[in-house]
Backbone as JSON, one array per atom type, in Angstrom:
{
  "sequence": "MATEPVESGDMAGFPVDPLHQFEIQRYIPIQIGNLDLSFTNSALWMLITVGLACFIMMFGIRGRAIIPTRLQSVAEIFYEAITNMVKETVGRGGEKYFPFIFTLFMFVLIGNLLGMNPLPGSFTFTSHIVVTFAMAIVIFIAVTIIGFSIHGLGYLRLFFPHGAPGWTAIILVPIELISYLSRPVSLSMRLFANMMAGHILLKVFAGFVIMTGVVGIVPFAALIGITALEILVSVLQAYIFTILTCVYLHDALHLH",
  "N": [[31.26, 180.53, 121.03], [29.51, 183.44, 122.01], [26.77, 183.66, 124.53], [23.49, 184.95, 125.52], [23.53, 186.46, 128.72], [22.36, 184.74, 131.51], [19.43, 185.27, 133.07], [18.8, 186.3, 136.28], [16.71, 186.61, 137.8], [14.44, 187.72, 140.59], [16.15, 187.97, 143.35], [16.05, 189.17, 145.87], [17.03, 190.06, 148.99], [18.3, 187.47, 149.44], [21.46, 186.52, 150.04], [23.37, 185.25, 148.06], [23.44, 185.05, 144.79], [22.43, 182.43, 142.85], [22.48, 181.91, 140.21], [23.96, 183.66, 139.02], [26.55, 182.68, 138.63], [26.6, 181.55, 136.11], [26.5, 183.38, 134.08], [27.49, 184.53, 131.11], [30.46, 186.33, 130.2], [31.73, 188.97, 128.34], [35.02, 189.37, 127.57], [36.9, 190.2, 125.57], [35.57, 191.81, 123.31], [34.3, 190.88, 120.02], [33.19, 191.2, 116.84], [31.79, 189.81, 113.94], [30.06, 190.84, 111.36], [26.92, 189.53, 111.63], [27.87, 187.69, 113.47], [28.97, 186.62, 116.67], [32.05, 186.54, 117.96], [33.31, 186.87, 120.36], [35.72, 186.85, 122.83], [35.35, 185.03, 125.77], [34.56, 184.51, 129.35], [34.1, 181.94, 129.36], [35.39, 180.88, 127.21], [37.89, 181.55, 128.25], [38.31, 179.86, 130.63], [38.16, 177.39, 129.21], [40.42, 177.54, 127.99], [42.22, 177.57, 129.94], [41.66, 174.99, 131.11], [42.52, 173.32, 128.97], [45.44, 173.97, 129.12], [46.12, 173.06, 131.69], [45.59, 170.45, 131.51], [47.53, 169.76, 129.54], [49.73, 170.42, 130.97], [49.82, 168.62, 133.06], [49.92, 166.1, 131.88], [52.4, 166.49, 130.14], [54.35, 167.21, 131.99], [53.92, 165.16, 133.84], [54.74, 162.93, 132.77], [57.26, 163.21, 131.92], [59.58, 162.62, 133.41], [59.37, 159.93, 134.17], [60.0, 158.24, 136.37], [61.17, 155.52, 138.46], [59.93, 155.23, 140.97], [57.2, 156.72, 141.04], [56.45, 160.29, 140.87], [53.94, 162.6, 142.49], [52.32, 163.91, 140.46], [53.24, 162.29, 138.34], [52.03, 159.93, 139.09], [49.11, 160.81, 138.87], [48.96, 161.23, 136.33], [49.37, 158.7, 135.2], [47.46, 157.16, 136.33], [45.15, 158.21, 134.92], [45.84, 157.71, 132.37], [45.92, 154.93, 132.3], [43.28, 154.37, 133.12], [41.6, 155.26, 131.06], [42.8, 153.67, 128.69], [42.09, 151.17, 129.49], [39.37, 151.49, 129.29], [38.96, 152.09, 126.74], [39.93, 149.64, 125.43], [38.07, 147.5, 126.63], [35.46, 148.66, 126.15], [35.35, 149.84, 123.51], [36.62, 147.78, 122.05], [38.21, 145.7, 119.59], [40.32, 147.39, 117.2], [39.9, 150.0, 118.3], [42.03, 151.23, 119.4], [43.14, 153.14, 117.77], [41.66, 155.47, 118.15], [42.31, 156.21, 120.68], [43.61, 158.67, 121.35], [41.81, 160.71, 120.88], [39.65, 160.01, 122.57], [40.82, 160.09, 124.95], [41.57, 162.85, 125.28], [39.17, 163.94, 125.18], [38.08, 162.98, 127.69], [39.89, 164.16, 129.62], [39.47, 166.72, 129.03], [36.72, 167.22, 129.79], [36.65, 166.33, 132.37], [38.46, 168.07, 133.77], [37.47, 170.38, 133.22], [35.0, 170.12, 134.68], [35.92, 169.92, 137.23], [37.5, 172.52, 137.68], [35.68, 174.17, 137.64], [34.74, 174.11, 140.21], [36.29, 175.46, 141.88], [37.1, 178.11, 144.4], [37.9, 180.62, 143.47], [37.59, 184.07, 142.4], [35.58, 184.78, 139.62], [35.57, 182.11, 138.68], [34.6, 179.65, 136.23], [32.21, 177.26, 135.03], [32.36, 175.72, 132.21], [31.01, 173.48, 131.2], [28.59, 173.43, 132.22], [26.96, 174.74, 130.66], [24.58, 174.46, 127.95], [25.07, 175.01, 125.3], [27.85, 174.41, 124.96], [28.12, 171.81, 125.87], [26.5, 170.49, 123.95], [27.68, 171.23, 121.77], [30.13, 169.59, 121.8], [28.85, 167.22, 121.89], [27.6, 166.9, 119.42], [29.68, 166.91, 117.61], [30.87, 164.72, 118.24], [28.75, 162.81, 117.45], [28.65, 163.26, 114.74], [31.25, 162.58, 113.9], [31.19, 159.81, 114.61], [29.34, 158.81, 112.99], [30.25, 159.3, 110.49], [32.52, 157.63, 110.68], [31.27, 155.1, 111.03], [29.89, 154.84, 108.46], [32.21, 154.99, 106.57], [33.46, 152.78, 107.15], [31.58, 150.48, 106.93], [30.04, 151.2, 104.85], [26.88, 151.33, 103.02], [25.9, 149.11, 104.58], [26.09, 149.98, 107.17], [23.55, 150.97, 107.91], [22.51, 148.66, 108.92], [22.61, 148.87, 111.59], [20.14, 149.93, 112.68], [18.6, 147.91, 112.59], [18.18, 145.21, 114.55], [20.18, 142.35, 114.77], [19.08, 138.98, 113.65], [16.38, 139.65, 114.31], [12.92, 139.25, 113.71], [11.7, 139.76, 110.19], [9.25, 141.15, 109.79], [9.2, 142.77, 112.0], [10.47, 144.91, 111.39], [9.22, 147.46, 110.74], [8.31, 148.47, 113.15], [10.97, 148.31, 114.87], [12.8, 149.59, 113.25], [12.15, 152.67, 113.12], [12.08, 153.07, 115.96], [14.81, 152.47, 116.63], [16.1, 154.32, 114.98], [15.2, 156.8, 116.01], [16.32, 156.6, 118.36], [18.93, 156.65, 117.86], [19.37, 159.25, 116.65], [18.9, 160.81, 118.75], [20.88, 160.66, 120.39], [23.11, 162.79, 120.6], [21.54, 164.73, 121.88], [20.86, 163.43, 124.35], [23.48, 162.97, 125.31], [24.55, 165.31, 125.52], [22.71, 166.85, 127.34], [22.66, 165.23, 129.77], [25.23, 165.81, 130.93], [25.23, 168.63, 130.98], [22.87, 169.24, 132.6], [23.52, 167.82, 135.0], [25.72, 169.31, 135.96], [24.95, 171.9, 136.14], [22.67, 171.78, 137.88], [24.05, 170.92, 140.21], [25.84, 172.94, 140.8], [24.19, 175.1, 141.28], [22.9, 174.23, 143.57], [24.87, 174.21, 145.47], [25.53, 177.07, 145.65], [23.09, 177.75, 146.6], [23.18, 176.66, 149.32], [25.31, 177.74, 150.2], [24.6, 180.28, 150.4], [22.59, 180.02, 152.46], [24.33, 179.52, 154.76], [25.53, 181.91, 154.94], [23.53, 183.59, 155.6], [22.57, 182.47, 158.18], [24.67, 182.9, 159.89], [26.62, 182.46, 162.8], [24.99, 180.51, 163.67], [24.82, 178.76, 161.73], [25.83, 176.13, 161.56], [24.65, 173.55, 160.79], [23.81, 174.08, 158.04], [26.32, 174.57, 157.05], [27.83, 172.24, 157.48], [26.03, 170.63, 155.81], [26.92, 171.81, 153.28], [29.42, 171.26, 153.0], [29.31, 168.37, 152.7], [27.76, 168.32, 150.52], [29.49, 169.67, 148.61], [31.63, 167.76, 148.51], [29.97, 165.68, 147.4], [29.58, 166.89, 144.99], [32.02, 167.1, 143.76], [32.4, 164.24, 143.28], [30.32, 163.78, 141.59], [31.1, 165.27, 139.31], [33.48, 164.03, 138.61], [32.35, 161.5, 137.82], [30.48, 162.26, 135.95], [32.19, 163.05, 133.84], [33.38, 160.58, 133.38], [31.14, 159.17, 132.56], [30.16, 160.59, 130.21], [32.3, 159.89, 128.61], [32.67, 157.12, 128.3], [30.28, 156.56, 127.12], [30.7, 157.81, 124.7], [32.59, 156.06, 123.8], [30.87, 153.7, 123.76], [29.31, 154.49, 121.54], [31.02, 154.62, 119.43], [32.0, 152.01, 119.37], [29.68, 150.88, 118.34], [29.72, 151.94, 115.74], [32.16, 150.67, 114.79], [31.69, 148.07, 115.03], [28.97, 147.42, 114.61], [26.03, 146.09, 115.98]],
  "CA": [[30.3, 181.74, 120.7], [28.79, 183.92, 123.41], [25.29, 183.74, 124.55], [23.13, 186.13, 126.3], [23.49, 186.29, 130.08], [21.31, 184.11, 132.29], [18.62, 186.0, 133.96], [18.9, 185.8, 137.87], [15.37, 186.78, 138.4], [14.28, 188.51, 141.82], [16.77, 187.29, 144.34], [16.16, 190.16, 146.83], [17.09, 189.3, 150.33], [19.15, 186.36, 149.64], [22.95, 187.03, 149.88], [24.03, 184.82, 147.04], [22.59, 184.78, 143.48], [22.85, 181.11, 142.52], [22.51, 181.7, 138.73], [25.07, 184.55, 138.42], [27.79, 182.0, 138.02], [26.39, 180.99, 134.81], [26.5, 184.48, 133.17], [28.64, 184.72, 130.03], [30.99, 187.73, 130.32], [32.73, 189.18, 127.28], [36.43, 190.15, 127.82], [37.32, 190.89, 124.17], [34.33, 191.85, 122.03], [34.77, 190.54, 118.54], [32.01, 190.89, 116.23], [32.06, 189.85, 112.52], [28.79, 190.83, 110.78], [26.09, 188.97, 112.72], [28.68, 186.52, 114.06], [29.62, 187.16, 117.89], [33.19, 185.61, 118.16], [33.82, 187.42, 121.49], [36.48, 186.11, 123.95], [34.47, 185.39, 127.06], [35.06, 183.72, 130.43], [33.93, 180.64, 128.98], [36.8, 180.69, 126.4], [39.24, 181.55, 129.02], [38.34, 178.87, 131.35], [38.29, 176.39, 128.34], [42.08, 177.49, 127.63], [42.91, 177.18, 131.26], [41.64, 173.61, 131.04], [43.6, 172.73, 128.0], [46.57, 174.18, 129.52], [46.29, 172.25, 132.8], [45.74, 169.14, 130.86], [48.67, 169.7, 128.94], [50.71, 170.51, 132.02], [49.84, 167.35, 133.87], [50.53, 165.02, 130.95], [53.79, 166.59, 129.71], [55.35, 166.99, 133.27], [53.79, 164.04, 134.75], [55.44, 161.61, 132.1], [58.47, 163.78, 131.42], [60.78, 162.02, 133.96], [59.2, 158.51, 134.16], [60.68, 157.84, 137.47], [60.72, 154.14, 138.89], [59.04, 155.67, 141.97], [56.4, 157.95, 140.6], [55.87, 161.53, 141.73], [52.52, 162.64, 142.49], [51.99, 164.21, 139.28], [53.25, 161.3, 137.26], [50.92, 158.97, 139.37], [47.85, 161.19, 138.44], [49.05, 160.95, 134.72], [49.34, 157.14, 134.82], [46.1, 156.58, 136.49], [44.29, 158.75, 133.99], [46.12, 157.05, 131.06], [45.63, 153.5, 132.44], [41.86, 154.18, 133.15], [41.11, 155.33, 129.61], [43.21, 152.77, 127.94], [41.21, 150.08, 129.85], [38.06, 151.92, 129.03], [38.88, 151.83, 125.14], [39.94, 148.17, 125.38], [36.89, 146.79, 127.1], [34.26, 149.15, 125.5], [35.36, 149.86, 121.9], [37.04, 146.6, 121.58], [39.25, 145.61, 118.33], [40.29, 148.64, 116.38], [39.42, 151.16, 119.06], [43.09, 151.87, 119.89], [43.71, 154.45, 117.08], [40.99, 156.55, 118.59], [42.46, 156.56, 122.17], [44.07, 160.04, 121.58], [40.66, 161.62, 120.96], [38.87, 159.76, 123.79], [41.68, 160.61, 126.41], [41.68, 164.17, 125.34], [37.66, 164.26, 125.62], [37.88, 162.74, 129.11], [40.65, 165.29, 130.31], [38.95, 168.06, 128.87], [35.59, 167.36, 130.47], [36.94, 166.14, 133.82], [39.33, 169.27, 134.24], [36.53, 171.46, 133.14], [34.06, 170.14, 135.54], [36.62, 170.3, 138.53], [37.89, 173.71, 137.73], [34.44, 175.04, 138.04], [34.45, 173.91, 141.75], [37.37, 176.25, 142.69], [36.46, 179.35, 145.0], [38.44, 181.79, 142.9], [36.48, 184.96, 141.8], [35.5, 184.66, 138.12], [35.71, 180.96, 138.09], [33.29, 179.39, 135.59], [32.22, 175.93, 134.68], [31.66, 175.79, 130.81], [30.3, 172.37, 131.07], [27.27, 174.02, 132.82], [26.24, 175.48, 129.4], [24.24, 173.48, 126.94], [25.79, 175.17, 123.98], [29.13, 173.83, 125.16], [28.05, 170.09, 125.73], [25.79, 169.99, 122.75], [28.84, 171.24, 120.48], [30.99, 168.36, 121.82], [28.02, 165.87, 121.5], [27.24, 166.9, 117.95], [30.83, 166.68, 116.9], [31.07, 163.03, 118.6], [27.92, 162.03, 116.83], [28.98, 163.22, 113.25], [32.42, 161.77, 113.58], [31.08, 158.34, 114.69], [28.52, 158.27, 111.91], [31.09, 159.18, 109.38], [33.24, 156.36, 110.89], [30.42, 154.0, 110.62], [29.66, 154.68, 106.96], [33.18, 154.63, 105.86], [33.95, 151.3, 107.47], [30.54, 149.37, 106.42], [29.05, 151.67, 103.58], [25.43, 151.2, 103.41], [25.73, 148.03, 105.51], [25.87, 150.61, 108.66], [22.16, 150.86, 108.24], [22.09, 147.48, 109.68], [22.71, 149.21, 112.97], [18.78, 150.19, 112.92], [17.51, 146.65, 112.71], [18.96, 144.25, 115.22], [20.53, 141.05, 113.96], [18.16, 138.06, 114.11], [15.01, 140.04, 114.63], [12.01, 138.86, 112.43], [11.67, 140.86, 109.28], [7.99, 141.84, 110.05], [9.34, 143.91, 113.17], [11.19, 146.26, 110.96], [8.24, 148.7, 110.84], [8.54, 149.05, 114.47], [12.17, 148.47, 115.18], [13.69, 150.6, 112.52], [11.9, 153.93, 113.6], [12.49, 153.06, 117.35], [16.28, 152.6, 116.53], [16.5, 155.58, 114.3], [15.15, 157.89, 116.91], [17.17, 156.54, 119.55], [20.34, 156.99, 117.33], [19.22, 160.53, 116.42], [18.79, 161.47, 120.09], [22.31, 160.67, 121.13], [23.68, 164.15, 120.91], [20.56, 165.44, 122.92], [20.81, 162.86, 125.75], [24.74, 162.92, 125.81], [24.55, 166.89, 126.09], [21.75, 167.27, 128.37], [22.99, 164.65, 131.0], [26.33, 166.63, 131.45], [24.81, 170.12, 131.28], [21.93, 169.18, 133.66], [23.95, 167.5, 136.28], [26.61, 170.29, 136.51], [24.26, 173.14, 136.43], [21.89, 171.74, 139.06], [24.95, 170.96, 141.44], [26.23, 174.31, 141.25], [23.03, 175.96, 141.84], [22.36, 173.78, 144.97], [26.06, 174.67, 146.29], [25.29, 178.43, 146.03], [22.02, 178.02, 147.71], [23.47, 176.23, 150.64], [26.28, 178.85, 150.53], [23.59, 181.5, 150.98], [22.06, 179.71, 153.76], [25.31, 179.61, 155.76], [25.73, 183.31, 155.08], [22.23, 184.11, 156.33], [22.36, 182.04, 159.53], [25.95, 183.33, 160.63], [27.37, 181.67, 163.54], [24.32, 179.37, 163.88], [24.98, 178.14, 160.55], [26.75, 174.93, 161.57], [24.02, 172.66, 160.05], [23.93, 174.24, 156.57], [27.78, 174.59, 156.59], [28.07, 170.89, 157.47], [25.61, 170.14, 154.63], [27.59, 172.47, 152.26], [30.77, 170.28, 152.96], [28.67, 167.16, 152.19], [27.29, 168.47, 148.97], [30.73, 169.84, 147.9], [32.17, 166.38, 148.23], [29.09, 164.89, 146.38], [29.57, 167.43, 143.55], [33.3, 166.67, 143.17], [32.34, 162.96, 142.76], [29.44, 164.02, 140.3], [32.06, 166.0, 138.31], [34.45, 162.93, 137.99], [31.54, 160.55, 137.35], [29.8, 162.74, 134.57], [33.2, 162.93, 132.85], [33.5, 159.21, 132.95], [29.84, 158.76, 131.78], [30.45, 161.14, 128.86], [33.68, 159.51, 127.86], [32.24, 155.75, 128.2], [29.13, 156.54, 126.29], [31.34, 157.9, 123.28], [33.1, 154.74, 123.56], [29.81, 152.79, 123.21], [28.83, 154.97, 120.3], [32.26, 154.32, 118.73], [31.93, 150.49, 119.36], [28.72, 150.46, 117.43], [30.32, 152.27, 114.33], [33.04, 150.01, 114.26], [31.3, 146.42, 115.04], [27.81, 147.44, 114.64], [25.64, 145.53, 117.39]],
  "C": [[29.66, 181.99, 121.88], [27.21, 183.7, 123.41], [24.86, 184.68, 125.42], [23.12, 185.69, 127.8], [22.24, 185.73, 130.75], [20.55, 184.99, 133.0], [18.38, 185.55, 135.45], [17.6, 185.78, 138.48], [15.39, 187.48, 139.68], [14.9, 187.54, 143.07], [16.85, 188.14, 145.64], [16.15, 189.61, 148.13], [17.97, 188.17, 150.68], [20.52, 186.84, 149.19], [23.73, 186.59, 148.65], [22.91, 184.47, 145.91], [23.15, 183.43, 142.82], [22.9, 180.96, 140.94], [23.49, 182.89, 138.19], [26.33, 184.0, 137.93], [27.69, 181.26, 136.85], [26.47, 182.03, 133.61], [27.82, 184.42, 132.3], [29.2, 186.28, 130.09], [31.92, 188.0, 129.14], [33.87, 190.01, 127.71], [36.93, 190.86, 126.58], [36.29, 190.87, 123.33], [34.79, 191.82, 120.64], [33.64, 190.18, 117.66], [32.19, 191.1, 114.54], [30.78, 189.79, 111.77], [27.77, 190.6, 111.86], [26.64, 187.99, 113.55], [29.36, 187.05, 115.34], [30.73, 186.01, 118.0], [33.98, 186.14, 119.48], [34.71, 186.4, 122.44], [35.77, 186.32, 125.18], [35.09, 184.48, 128.18], [34.89, 182.35, 130.24], [35.04, 180.15, 128.37], [37.74, 180.56, 127.3], [39.33, 180.32, 129.81], [38.58, 177.35, 130.36], [39.92, 176.2, 127.96], [42.7, 177.09, 128.87], [42.85, 175.59, 131.56], [42.55, 172.72, 130.12], [45.14, 172.84, 128.55], [46.99, 173.29, 130.73], [46.5, 170.77, 132.41], [46.98, 168.77, 130.48], [49.91, 169.56, 130.04], [50.95, 169.11, 132.88], [50.49, 166.16, 133.07], [52.0, 165.17, 130.54], [54.69, 166.55, 131.0], [55.19, 166.0, 134.05], [54.63, 162.78, 133.99], [56.77, 161.99, 131.69], [59.72, 162.92, 132.04], [60.53, 160.41, 134.06], [59.96, 157.78, 135.14], [60.12, 156.29, 137.9], [59.77, 154.31, 140.06], [58.36, 156.89, 141.51], [56.26, 159.13, 141.61], [54.41, 161.62, 141.71], [51.9, 162.8, 141.24], [52.11, 163.1, 138.15], [52.3, 160.07, 137.72], [49.44, 159.46, 138.98], [47.81, 160.98, 136.79], [48.86, 159.45, 134.28], [48.24, 156.67, 135.2], [45.14, 157.04, 135.58], [44.59, 158.04, 132.81], [45.61, 155.59, 131.08], [44.09, 153.41, 132.37], [41.06, 154.25, 131.82], [41.53, 154.34, 128.7], [42.38, 151.54, 128.27], [39.76, 150.11, 129.29], [37.83, 151.49, 127.53], [38.95, 150.27, 124.97], [38.74, 147.42, 125.47], [35.61, 147.38, 126.4], [34.24, 149.25, 123.98], [35.7, 148.72, 121.29], [38.13, 146.75, 120.4], [39.06, 146.81, 117.56], [40.15, 149.81, 117.06], [40.75, 151.94, 119.44], [43.57, 153.03, 119.1], [42.99, 155.59, 117.51], [41.07, 156.95, 120.03], [42.95, 158.13, 122.27], [42.91, 161.02, 121.76], [39.89, 161.42, 122.17], [39.47, 160.23, 125.04], [41.48, 162.08, 126.38], [40.17, 164.73, 125.74], [37.51, 164.18, 127.16], [38.52, 163.79, 129.89], [40.0, 166.44, 130.31], [37.67, 168.31, 129.73], [35.75, 167.18, 132.03], [37.57, 167.46, 134.46], [38.47, 170.34, 134.43], [35.49, 171.49, 134.3], [34.65, 170.54, 136.97], [36.85, 171.84, 138.84], [36.76, 174.44, 138.21], [33.97, 175.21, 139.51], [35.27, 174.82, 142.52], [36.63, 177.48, 143.27], [37.03, 180.53, 144.51], [37.33, 182.65, 142.32], [36.72, 184.77, 140.33], [35.57, 183.2, 137.69], [34.6, 180.5, 137.32], [33.43, 177.95, 135.1], [31.36, 175.77, 133.26], [30.8, 174.71, 130.49], [28.91, 172.54, 131.55], [26.46, 174.66, 131.64], [25.91, 174.61, 128.27], [24.82, 173.64, 125.7], [27.13, 174.46, 123.91], [28.99, 172.25, 124.86], [27.45, 169.79, 124.6], [26.79, 170.09, 121.56], [29.74, 169.93, 120.5], [30.08, 167.15, 121.44], [27.82, 165.71, 119.98], [28.6, 166.41, 117.16], [31.13, 165.19, 117.07], [30.05, 162.4, 117.61], [28.25, 162.18, 115.28], [30.28, 162.46, 113.02], [32.04, 160.34, 113.65], [30.2, 157.94, 113.44], [29.33, 158.29, 110.63], [32.02, 157.98, 109.45], [32.49, 155.08, 110.43], [30.17, 153.68, 109.21], [30.83, 154.39, 106.16], [33.81, 153.26, 106.18], [32.85, 150.3, 106.73], [29.85, 150.05, 105.38], [27.73, 151.56, 104.24], [25.08, 150.21, 104.49], [25.6, 148.78, 107.15], [24.46, 150.8, 108.8], [21.69, 149.77, 108.91], [21.97, 147.65, 111.23], [21.07, 149.4, 113.56], [17.96, 149.18, 113.01], [18.44, 145.65, 113.19], [19.16, 143.14, 114.57], [19.79, 140.03, 114.49], [16.71, 138.39, 114.51], [14.06, 139.55, 113.46], [11.81, 139.9, 111.47], [10.43, 141.68, 109.44], [8.16, 142.86, 111.1], [9.97, 145.09, 112.64], [10.5, 147.47, 111.11], [8.13, 149.23, 112.12], [9.87, 149.37, 115.04], [13.1, 149.66, 114.59], [13.32, 152.09, 113.18], [12.34, 154.14, 115.17], [14.16, 153.34, 117.46], [16.8, 153.87, 115.91], [16.42, 156.78, 115.21], [16.04, 157.85, 118.0], [18.66, 156.94, 119.14], [20.38, 158.62, 117.21], [19.33, 161.5, 117.57], [20.0, 161.34, 120.89], [22.8, 161.82, 121.49], [22.97, 164.82, 122.05], [20.98, 164.9, 124.23], [22.33, 163.04, 126.18], [25.01, 164.27, 126.32], [23.9, 167.17, 127.28], [22.21, 166.5, 129.79], [24.14, 165.56, 131.66], [25.97, 167.81, 131.91], [23.89, 170.12, 132.66], [22.47, 168.97, 134.95], [24.92, 168.59, 136.95], [25.92, 171.5, 136.85], [23.47, 172.93, 137.73], [22.75, 171.52, 140.35], [25.43, 172.15, 141.79], [25.36, 175.15, 141.8], [22.78, 175.55, 143.33], [23.69, 174.2, 145.85], [25.84, 176.16, 146.56], [24.15, 178.68, 146.98], [22.29, 177.75, 148.96], [24.47, 177.21, 151.09], [25.6, 180.2, 151.24], [23.17, 181.3, 152.29], [22.95, 179.87, 154.96], [25.68, 181.13, 155.98], [24.55, 183.97, 156.06], [22.15, 183.74, 157.71], [23.68, 182.45, 160.37], [26.36, 182.31, 161.47], [26.37, 180.54, 163.87], [24.22, 178.56, 162.79], [25.57, 176.74, 160.5], [25.99, 173.67, 160.61], [24.1, 172.86, 158.49], [25.32, 174.29, 156.03], [28.18, 173.18, 156.51], [27.35, 170.07, 156.01], [26.22, 170.73, 153.35], [28.78, 171.65, 152.0], [30.45, 169.01, 152.25], [28.41, 167.38, 150.75], [28.51, 168.92, 148.01], [31.49, 168.66, 147.43], [31.33, 165.59, 147.13], [29.26, 165.67, 144.93], [30.84, 167.23, 142.92], [33.05, 165.21, 142.45], [31.42, 162.86, 141.53], [30.34, 164.5, 139.26], [32.94, 164.89, 137.63], [33.46, 161.89, 137.38], [30.79, 160.91, 135.98], [30.97, 162.78, 133.42], [33.44, 161.37, 132.26], [32.25, 158.61, 132.1], [29.95, 159.21, 130.24], [31.44, 160.41, 128.09], [33.15, 157.93, 127.24], [31.04, 155.81, 127.2], [29.7, 156.84, 124.77], [31.99, 156.69, 122.95], [32.13, 153.79, 123.16], [29.47, 153.11, 121.78], [29.84, 154.47, 119.28], [32.28, 152.73, 118.39], [30.81, 150.23, 118.22], [29.15, 150.8, 116.0], [31.25, 151.28, 114.0], [32.58, 148.43, 114.24], [29.85, 146.42, 114.93], [27.0, 146.82, 115.97], [26.38, 144.44, 117.8]]
}
């Protein structure tokens, strides 16, 4: 769903608008009543992300050579990392959810990294709260359904830690309930805020490099360092988003 463009504010005199990169652009306007289903730059880069993820996995594992190619090595590293994450974090019964968790990780990771490319029109869809919250709320609803389908009303024990004195329920239950309901907010805000802040910082330093010209060696060096840091943050945020999903799934399967 398209959102209104981000207002860039007064950037007069500065060669780069750090907020322009977050603007939603409608490529194919589609309006059904009051519902805006336009095909936007955000949707385009989501499709590119899905296509690239499919390419990496399909062509990376197609040959299965004894001496792996670079693409096969990348596919195997991702596969092994998420397999270990599911085994260690979700625990028994988590293997059936591996396809979803692996897809989620690849989608967030590639989406984060594609937003770092210097091509004109590139867009980081994970820097929009509407995207990250949509993913988080789907995860929250799915995990809740799984929890109740396995444990029934016994899933409510999640809100009262095992072994706690009964009289503490009046304090612990509201705290646990608020913590549980805030999961989609914290999950989405963490990814959105980190990606947005990092990209703004990159654009600001890029503007300093342009403004200082030939004497911009210091801001240029800082820009290189921040770019490397932002790549690391992109990978780390994909990992954190995925492992928190695994933690929530563990709670649904095994309670505390």
